[in-house]
C-alpha positions as CSV (number, residue, x, y, z in Angstrom):
1,M,-28.4,-14.9,21.3
2,T,-28.1,-15.5,17.5
3,S,-25.8,-18.3,15.3
4,K,-22.1,-16.6,15.5
5,Q,-22.0,-15.1,11.6
6,T,-18.4,-13.1,10.2
7,I,-17.2,-11.1,8.7
8,L,-15.3,-11.1,5.4
9,A,-13.0,-8.4,5.2
10,I,-11.3,-8.4,1.5
11,L,-8.3,-6.2,1.3
12,L,-7.0,-5.4,-2.1
13,L,-4.8,-3.2,-4.4
14,T,-3.7,-2.5,-7.6
15,L,-0.8,-0.8,-8.6
16,S,1.9,-0.4,-11.3
17,L,4.1,2.3,-11.2
18,T,7.7,3.2,-13.2
19,C,9.3,5.4,-10.3
20,I,10.0,6.2,-7.0
21,G,9.1,9.4,-5.0
22,C,8.0,10.5,-1.0
23,V,8.3,13.6,1.1
24,E,8.9,13.7,4.8
25,N,7.1,11.9,7.1
26,T,6.6,12.1,11.0
27,Q,6.2,9.3,13.5
28,A,2.7,8.6,15.5
29,D,2.9,8.6,19.3
30,P,0.3,5.3,19.6
31,D,-1.0,7.7,23.1
32,T,-1.3,10.9,21.6
33,T,-2.7,9.3,18.3
34,I,-5.1,7.1,20.2
35,N,-6.1,9.8,22.6
36,A,-6.8,12.4,19.8
37,Q,-9.7,14.6,20.2
38,S,-10.1,16.5,17.4
39,V,-8.7,16.1,13.6
40,E,-5.6,18.6,14.7
41,E,-4.9,16.4,17.0
42,Y,-4.7,13.2,14.7
43,D,-2.1,12.9,11.8
44,L,-3.9,9.8,9.7
45,A,-0.5,9.9,7.8
46,A,1.7,9.5,10.3
47,A,-0.7,5.9,11.6
48,N,-0.9,4.7,8.4
49,N,2.9,4.6,7.8
50,D,4.0,3.0,11.5
51,F,0.8,0.7,10.3
52,A,2.9,0.3,7.4
53,F,6.3,-0.1,9.0
54,D,4.7,-2.9,11.5
55,L,3.4,-5.0,8.7
56,Y,5.8,-4.7,6.7
57,S,7.9,-6.2,10.2
58,E,5.7,-9.3,10.4
59,L,5.6,-9.8,6.5
60,Q,9.3,-9.6,6.1
61,D,10.9,-12.8,6.5
62,G,14.3,-12.8,5.4
63,G,13.8,-14.5,2.3
64,D,14.0,-14.6,-1.0
65,E,10.6,-13.7,-2.4
66,N,9.0,-10.7,-3.7
67,L,6.7,-8.6,-1.5
68,L,4.0,-6.1,-1.9
69,I,1.3,-4.6,0.2
70,S,-0.9,-1.1,0.5
71,P,-0.9,-0.2,4.4
72,Y,-3.4,2.2,3.3
73,S,-5.5,0.2,1.4
74,I,-5.5,-2.3,4.2
75,F,-5.9,0.6,6.3
76,T,-9.2,2.0,5.2
77,A,-10.7,-1.2,4.4
78,M,-10.1,-2.2,8.5
79,A,-10.9,1.7,9.6
80,I,-14.4,0.1,7.7
81,C,-14.7,-2.4,10.1
82,Y,-13.4,-0.1,13.0
83,D,-16.1,1.9,13.0
84,G,-18.6,-0.7,14.2
85,S,-16.5,-2.0,16.8
86,A,-16.8,-1.2,20.7
87,G,-15.0,-2.8,23.8
88,N,-12.0,-4.2,24.1
89,T,-12.2,-5.0,19.9
90,Q,-11.5,-1.3,19.0
91,E,-9.1,-0.9,21.8
92,E,-7.0,-3.6,20.3
93,M,-7.6,-2.7,16.7
94,A,-6.6,1.3,17.2
95,N,-3.7,-0.4,19.0
96,V,-2.7,-1.8,15.6
97,F,-3.8,0.9,13.4
98,Y,-3.0,3.5,15.3
99,Y,-6.7,4.6,15.1
100,P,-8.3,6.7,17.9
101,M,-10.6,5.8,20.4
102,D,-12.7,9.1,18.9
103,R,-14.6,7.6,16.0
104,S,-15.8,10.8,14.8
105,V,-12.0,12.0,14.1
106,L,-10.8,9.4,12.7
107,R,-14.0,9.4,9.9
108,L,-13.6,13.0,9.4
109,S,-9.9,12.5,8.2
110,A,-10.8,9.1,6.4
111,K,-13.4,11.9,4.4
112,D,-10.4,13.8,4.0
113,Y,-7.8,11.9,2.3
114,I,-10.5,9.6,0.2
115,H,-11.4,13.3,-1.5
116,T,-7.9,13.9,-1.6
117,I,-7.3,11.0,-3.8
118,N,-10.0,11.3,-5.6
119,N,-9.8,14.9,-6.5
120,D,-9.7,13.6,-10.6
121,P,-5.6,15.0,-11.8
122,D,-5.1,15.8,-15.5
123,E,-1.8,13.9,-15.3
124,Y,-2.3,10.4,-13.7
125,E,-5.4,8.4,-12.9
126,L,-5.3,7.7,-8.8
127,T,-8.3,6.3,-7.4
128,T,-9.9,4.6,-4.2
129,A,-13.2,2.8,-3.7
130,N,-15.2,1.1,-0.9
131,A,-17.8,-1.5,-0.5
132,L,-20.0,-3.4,1.8
133,W,-21.8,-6.6,0.9
134,L,-24.6,-7.1,2.9
135,R,-26.1,-11.0,3.2
136,K,-30.0,-10.5,2.5
137,G,-31.7,-10.0,5.9
138,V,-28.7,-8.4,7.8
139,Q,-29.4,-5.1,9.1
140,L,-27.0,-2.3,9.8
141,K,-27.7,0.2,12.9
142,P,-28.8,3.6,11.1
143,E,-25.0,5.2,12.7
144,Y,-22.8,2.9,10.7
145,E,-25.1,2.8,7.7
146,S,-24.5,6.6,7.0
147,A,-20.7,6.3,8.4
148,V,-19.8,4.2,5.0
149,E,-21.4,5.5,2.7
150,N,-20.8,9.2,3.9
151,Y,-17.3,9.7,5.7
152,Y,-16.0,6.7,3.5
153,S,-17.7,6.8,0.4
154,G,-19.1,3.4,0.4
155,K,-21.4,1.3,-1.7
156,I,-23.6,-0.9,0.6
157,E,-25.6,-3.3,-1.1
158,E,-27.9,-6.7,-0.2
159,L,-26.7,-10.1,-2.2
160,D,-27.6,-13.3,-1.9
161,F,-25.0,-15.4,0.0
162,A,-26.8,-18.2,1.1
163,N,-28.7,-19.1,-2.2
164,D,-26.5,-18.0,-4.9
165,P,-23.3,-17.9,-3.0
166,K,-21.6,-18.0,-6.4
167,G,-23.5,-14.8,-8.0
168,S,-22.4,-12.9,-5.6
169,I,-18.8,-13.9,-5.4
170,D,-19.1,-13.0,-8.9
171,T,-20.7,-9.8,-8.2
172,I,-17.7,-9.0,-6.0
173,N,-15.5,-9.4,-8.2
174,K,-17.0,-7.8,-10.9
175,W,-17.0,-4.8,-9.0
176,I,-13.3,-5.0,-7.9
177,E,-12.2,-5.5,-11.8
178,E,-14.3,-2.5,-13.0
179,K,-12.2,-0.6,-10.1
180,T,-9.1,-1.9,-11.1
181,N,-9.2,-1.5,-14.3
182,N,-9.1,-5.1,-14.5
183,K,-5.6,-5.2,-12.8
184,I,-7.1,-7.3,-10.2
185,K,-9.0,-11.1,-10.4
186,D,-10.8,-13.5,-8.7
187,V,-9.8,-12.2,-5.1
188,L,-13.1,-14.5,-3.9
189,N,-12.5,-18.1,-4.4
190,S,-15.7,-20.6,-5.0
191,D,-15.4,-20.7,-1.3
192,A,-15.3,-17.4,-0.2
193,I,-18.7,-16.9,0.0
194,D,-21.4,-18.8,2.0
195,G,-24.9,-18.3,4.3
196,S,-22.1,-18.6,7.5
197,K,-21.4,-14.9,5.8
198,A,-22.7,-11.8,6.6
199,M,-20.9,-9.2,4.9
200,V,-18.1,-8.5,2.7
201,I,-15.9,-5.4,2.9
202,T,-13.6,-4.1,0.0
203,N,-12.1,-1.6,-0.9
204,A,-10.1,-0.8,-4.6
205,I,-7.3,1.4,-5.7
206,Y,-6.1,2.0,-9.1
207,F,-3.1,3.8,-9.8
208,N,-1.8,5.0,-13.4
209,G,0.9,7.6,-14.2
210,K,4.0,8.0,-16.0
211,W,7.3,9.5,-14.8
212,I,8.0,13.3,-15.3
213,N,11.0,11.3,-16.7
214,E,10.3,8.6,-18.8
215,F,13.9,5.7,-19.0
216,P,14.7,6.1,-22.5
217,E,13.7,3.0,-24.1
218,E,17.2,3.0,-26.1
219,N,19.5,2.5,-22.4
220,T,17.6,-0.8,-21.5
221,K,20.3,-3.2,-21.6
222,K,20.4,-7.1,-20.7
223,E,22.4,-7.0,-17.1
224,Y,22.7,-9.4,-13.9
225,F,20.9,-8.4,-11.4
226,H,22.4,-10.7,-8.0
227,P,19.3,-12.0,-5.7
228,S,20.0,-12.3,-2.2
229,E,19.8,-16.1,-2.9
230,G,20.6,-18.6,-6.0
231,Q,22.1,-17.2,-9.5
232,Q,22.3,-14.1,-10.8
233,S,19.2,-13.9,-13.5
234,S,19.5,-11.6,-16.6
235,V,17.1,-9.0,-16.2
236,D,15.9,-5.9,-18.3
237,M,18.1,-3.0,-16.7
238,M,17.1,0.7,-17.8
239,S,19.4,3.8,-17.1
240,T,19.0,7.3,-17.3
241,S,20.7,10.7,-15.6
242,G,20.0,13.8,-13.6
243,F,20.1,15.5,-10.6
244,Y,17.6,13.6,-9.1
245,N,16.6,14.1,-5.1
246,Y,18.9,11.5,-3.7
247,G,20.7,10.7,-0.4
248,E,23.1,7.7,1.1
249,S,23.9,6.5,4.7
250,S,26.2,3.7,5.8
251,K,23.3,1.6,5.1
252,A,21.9,2.4,1.9
253,H,21.0,5.1,-0.7
254,I,17.7,6.4,-1.5
255,I,16.7,8.4,-5.0
256,E,13.3,10.0,-5.7
257,L,11.5,9.2,-8.9
258,P,8.4,11.7,-8.9
259,Y,5.7,10.9,-11.0
260,K,3.6,13.5,-13.5
261,G,1.8,15.9,-11.7
262,D,4.4,15.7,-9.2
263,D,1.8,14.9,-6.3
264,L,2.8,11.2,-6.1
265,S,6.5,9.9,-6.0
266,M,8.6,6.6,-5.9
267,Y,11.6,6.1,-3.4
268,V,13.7,3.3,-3.9
269,V,15.7,2.2,-1.1
270,L,19.6,0.5,-2.2
271,P,20.9,-1.1,0.9
272,E,25.1,-1.6,0.4
273,N,24.9,-5.1,-0.6
274,A,22.2,-8.0,-1.7
275,D,21.3,-9.6,1.9
276,I,18.0,-7.2,1.9
277,G,17.0,-9.8,4.6
278,S,19.6,-8.7,7.0
279,F,18.8,-5.0,6.5
280,E,15.0,-4.7,6.7
281,S,14.8,-7.0,9.6
282,S,15.8,-3.7,10.8
283,F,14.5,-0.5,8.6
284,T,12.5,1.3,10.3
285,L,10.5,4.2,10.2
286,N,13.1,6.6,11.5
287,E,15.5,5.0,9.9
288,Y,13.8,5.8,6.8
289,N,12.3,9.8,7.6
290,S,16.1,9.7,7.9
291,L,17.3,8.7,4.8
292,K,14.9,11.3,3.7
293,M,15.8,13.9,5.5
294,N,19.2,13.8,4.1
295,M,18.5,13.6,0.1
296,N,19.5,17.2,-1.6
297,T,20.1,17.4,-5.4
298,D,23.2,18.9,-5.4
299,H,24.8,16.5,-7.3
300,E,24.5,14.0,-10.9
301,V,22.5,10.5,-10.4
302,N,24.2,7.9,-13.1
303,L,20.8,5.6,-12.2
304,W,20.0,1.8,-12.8
305,L,16.8,0.8,-11.7
306,P,15.3,-2.9,-13.6
307,K,11.9,-3.1,-14.8
308,F,9.7,-5.1,-12.4
309,K,6.3,-6.9,-12.9
310,F,4.6,-8.8,-10.0
311,E,1.7,-9.7,-7.8
312,S,1.2,-11.2,-4.4
313,T,-1.3,-12.7,-2.5
314,T,-1.2,-12.3,1.6
315,Q,-3.3,-13.7,3.9
316,L,-3.3,-11.3,6.6
317,S,-6.1,-12.7,9.6
318,D,-2.9,-14.5,11.7
319,T,-0.6,-11.6,10.7
320,L,-3.5,-9.1,12.5
321,A,-4.2,-11.1,14.8
322,G,-0.4,-11.8,15.7
323,M,0.2,-8.2,16.0
324,G,-2.6,-8.2,19.0
325,M,-6.0,-7.6,16.8
326,T,-7.0,-11.2,18.3
327,D,-10.8,-10.1,19.5
328,A,-11.7,-9.7,15.8
329,F,-11.2,-12.9,14.6
330,S,-13.0,-14.8,17.9
331,N,-14.3,-13.4,20.4
332,A,-15.5,-9.6,19.3
333,N,-18.0,-6.9,19.8
334,F,-18.9,-5.3,16.6
335,S,-22.3,-4.5,17.9
336,G,-21.7,-1.0,16.5
337,I,-22.6,-2.8,13.0
338,N,-25.6,-4.6,14.2
339,E,-26.3,-5.7,17.5
340,E,-28.4,-8.4,17.1
341,A,-26.1,-11.1,14.7
342,D,-22.7,-12.6,17.1
343,L,-19.7,-10.8,14.6
344,T,-16.4,-11.5,13.9
345,I,-14.2,-10.9,11.2
346,S,-13.5,-14.7,9.2
347,R,-10.9,-13.6,6.3
348,V,-9.4,-10.9,5.3
349,I,-7.5,-11.2,1.9
350,H,-4.9,-8.7,0.2
351,K,-4.2,-8.6,-3.2
352,A,-1.6,-6.6,-5.4
353,V,0.0,-6.4,-8.7
354,I,2.9,-3.7,-9.5
355,D,4.6,-3.3,-12.8
356,V,7.5,-0.4,-13.4
357,Q,8.9,0.2,-17.0
358,E,10.3,2.9,-18.9
359,K,7.5,5.4,-19.3
360,G,5.2,5.3,-16.6
361,T,3.0,2.3,-15.6
362,E,-0.7,1.5,-15.8
363,A,-2.4,1.4,-11.6
364,A,0.4,3.8,-10.4
365,T,1.1,7.7,-9.9
366,A,3.9,9.0,-10.9
367,T,6.1,12.0,-10.2
368,A,9.8,12.2,-11.4
369,V,11.9,15.4,-11.2
370,V,15.4,15.9,-13.1
371,A,17.0,19.4,-12.3
372,E,19.2,20.9,-15.1
373,D,22.7,20.9,-14.5
374,G,24.5,24.5,-14.1
375,L,27.8,26.3,-13.6
376,S,30.5,25.2,-11.5
377,Y,34.0,25.8,-10.8
378,N,34.6,22.3,-8.8
379,Q,35.1,19.1,-10.3
380,P,31.6,17.8,-10.1
381,V,30.8,15.0,-8.2
382,I,28.6,12.1,-9.9
383,K,26.8,9.9,-7.9
384,E,25.7,5.9,-8.9
385,F,22.9,4.4,-8.3
386,R,22.6,0.7,-9.3
387,A,19.5,-1.4,-8.7
388,D,21.3,-4.3,-9.6
389,H,20.2,-6.3,-6.5
390,P,17.7,-6.6,-3.8
391,F,16.0,-3.2,-3.0
392,M,12.7,-2.1,-0.8
393,F,10.1,0.4,-2.8
394,F,7.2,3.1,-1.5
395,I,5.1,5.7,-3.2
396,E,4.1,8.4,-1.4
397,D,1.1,10.9,-1.8
398,K,3.1,13.7,-1.3
399,R,0.3,16.2,0.0
400,T,-0.6,13.9,2.7
401,G,3.2,12.0,3.1
402,C,1.1,8.8,3.1
403,I,2.7,5.9,2.1
404,L,0.5,4.4,-0.5
405,F,2.4,1.3,-1.5
406,M,5.6,-0.6,-0.1
407,G,7.5,-3.4,-1.2
408,K,10.6,-5.2,-1.9
409,V,11.8,-6.7,-5.2
410,E,14.3,-9.8,-5.4
411,H,13.7,-10.8,-8.5
412,P,12.9,-8.7,-11.1
413,E,10.6,-9.7,-14.5
414,Y,13.3,-10.9,-16.9
415,D,13.8,-13.6,-19.7
416,E,16.4,-15.9,-19.2
417,V,18.9,-14.0,-21.6
418,T,22.6,-13.5,-21.3
419,P,23.6,-10.5,-21.7
420,E,26.2,-9.8,-23.8
């Protein structure tokens, strides 16, 4: 047997937005999902969203840090690894990601979703790209190579990892920058690649959209934001009003902010109080779906939302292993990729950036819907949605119901200025 080689999976995304919106989701049944025998039986969006909440529950620690992930980016990059897995490695990955054991089902579903995302609309920019970077001399199985190119639209390129690691790193980082409109830089550091690495798998998402109804810039004022821990801070608080899709429960309020084109929306979920750690530790996909199902546009909503902008880099190897995907990092079977090399995953890196402001955001799709007021014989009920303490957000593709991005805001971008 040859010396052990490693797969280096790089997962990245770019996100910038101005609003929240989403559509009704279903929840995946693990047994039905994993054993699906056809595209009609397999619900990729449900699988992605279940994985999204599973991963979020592992990453949130009740602390006071912002969090941003792209479940779809991670789901897609790991699907390329999964396509070459076998035996116990395949079973573990299927259980963690809700992949079907029948690879052809996942391939066809993934191809359809990639086509939907990359359909080049006029109202916003939303693109995803995949690439597989090989060390010179590593041979892929023909079936696997064909699957990467035909079902995942993946670019395949050989690089000299052994003799020119810096040049290889620069090439991959440059590709990432180009695919994310220069929003994601330097994902791979100087020690990420050497002669022991067999390949690098990358996924990039770029989203640039504007709200259907922009926040008037003259309404933005300095106001206090109350984090879970520590002192209140001054933030740029946007505000507007309209007949938004809105709902509430005893635990939280939810509002949908759609982007132009009405294909994507952001949902903002605002807990009743600033203790978001307790809220997110018990907030499930079922509760999220329940909140959305109870939304309506019956009432005018006065909305306050802080501008926020941050980036995050997350090492996911230990997290995924803790979720049950252990073999892939130690005793892997990726014989579907290459029979000669003993391949394992060495590192999973996820980097994201988000920017929410009045008009919209580069690297984020937006669709905002505001209904006009009508005549009423009853005293109108006006709801208030004041996001002046930590909240969660979701950006979804309304065409598919797939969560593309999710996270929480503990500390919006702000200047140290005391409100008047």
